[in-house]
N, C-alpha and C positions, 0 to 999 in steps of 0.2 A: 149342885145347881147346874142344870143344863144350859149351855150357852153363856155361862158366866166367865169372868176373867180370872178364875181361881188358879189357872196355870201360871199367872204372872204373880210374882212375889212383890209385895209393896216395898219400895225403896225410896223413902222420903228424901234421903240424901241432901245435898247442898242445893240451894236455890240458884246458885251462880250459873251453872250450865243452862238452866231454863231462862234465866234473865238474859244471858248472852244471846241465846238462840232466838228468843221471842223479840228481843230488841232488834236483832238483824231482820227477822221476818217482818216486824212492824215497820221498820224504817224503809225496807225495800218495797213493801206493799204500799206504804204511805206515799212514796214518791213514784215508784214504777207504774203502778196501776193508773193513777190520774194522769201521769205524763203521757202514757200510751193513748189513753182516751182523749186527751187534749190534742195530741198530734192528729189522731184520726178525725176529730171533729173540726179541726182548724182553729180551736180557741187558744192554742198555745201562744199565739201572738197578742192576746189580750193583755192589757196593762197589769192586770191583777194575777196573771198566771204564775209568775215566779214566786210571789208572796204566798199564794195558795199552796204551791208545791213545797215550799219551805215549811210552812205551818203543818202540812200533812206529814212531812217527813219527821219533824220534831214531835208531833203528836203520836205518830206511829212508834217512834223510838221510846218515848216516855211511857206510853201505855203498854208497850211490849215488855219493858222492864218491870212494870208493876204486875202485869199478868204473869210474867215469869217468876216473880217472887212468890206469888200465891199458888202456882201450879203444884209444887211438890206436896204441899199440905193437902190440896184437893185429891191428888192422886193417892197418897197414902191413906186418906180417909175413905175413898171409894173403891180403890183397886182391890180385887178379890171379893168384893161384895156386890158388884153390879155387873150386869151383862155388857158385852162390848157395845151393843146398841145404845146403851146409856151414854158411853163415852163418845160415840159418834154424834148422838143428839146433843149432848152437852157441848161438844166442840163446835158444832154448827151454830147453836144458840149463843154461846159466849162469843164466838167469832163474829156473828152478826152484830151483836151489841158493840164489840170492840171496833169493828169497821165503821159502824154508825157513829160512834163517839169520835173516831179519828176524822171521818168525813165532816161531821158537824163542826169540830174545832177548826178544820181547814176552811170550811164555808164561812166562818165568822170573819175571816180576813177579807172576804169579798163583800159581804153585807152582814153586819152584826146581827141583824134580825131578818126574818123573812124567808123568802123563797130559796135562796142559795144555800142556807144552812140546812134546811130540810132536804132539798134536792141532793146536795152533796152527801148527806147522811144516808139517804135511800140508795144512792148509787154505790156507796162504799160498803154498806152492810153485806151484800152478797159476796163481795170480794173477801171481806173479813171472815165470813162464814166458811167459804171454800178453803181459804188459807189455813185457818185454825182447825177446821173440821177434819182435814186429812193429816196435817202436819202434827198436831197435838197427839192424836192417837198413835201415829207411826212412831213419833219420837218417844212417847211413853213406853210403848212396847219394846223398843230398842234399848232404852235406858235401863229398864228393869231386867233385861237380859244381858246387860252390860255390853252392848254392841254400839259401834259408832253411829252417830246421827248425821255426820257430815254430808252424805249424799242427799238425805232428805232435806237438810237445810239449804243446800245448793239448789235443789229442785224448787223449794218454796221461793227462793230469791228470783230464780228464772221465771217462775210462774206468775209473779206479780205483774209484769208488763203484758203478759199474755192475757191475764184476766182483765186488765184495763183495756186491752184491744177488743175483747168481747163486749165490754160495756160501751166502748166507742162505736163499734159496729152496730150494736143495738140502738144507740142514740141516733146514728145517721140513717138507719134503715126505718125508723118509725116517725 
């Protein structure tokens, strides 16, 4: 198969490393991205800001652990049978859903129904897509080759506030 991932040998292995890593990425993204956006837009001083950040962090941690638990099964099921483009697209799509869920859960702390839930989900979806889109593929490739993923994990944690800053910049410039 031209362009497929056949060079990578499936290694379903333990879910624990995935759970650990995606919990960290989820928590860092859940707090770091909205914190940076809130600072840039000046809404960090709103009365609801800290409850929102707490909820986003907890939602990122919990959903990251769940996603990590499911990842080895998905990788062993698709790895070697799908082109890399599939993994990129899947990472972006699943990441967008992941970010949207985290954003919606955090938005509920501000207004249980309505604008803030949807607004928060829409802003968090691209952050989740970018975070999972690159980290997941990179980590999967490193894991099946038995290489450390620490540098990729550190980059994902550092990227969270940077992605939030881009969202904050976009909000303040439009």
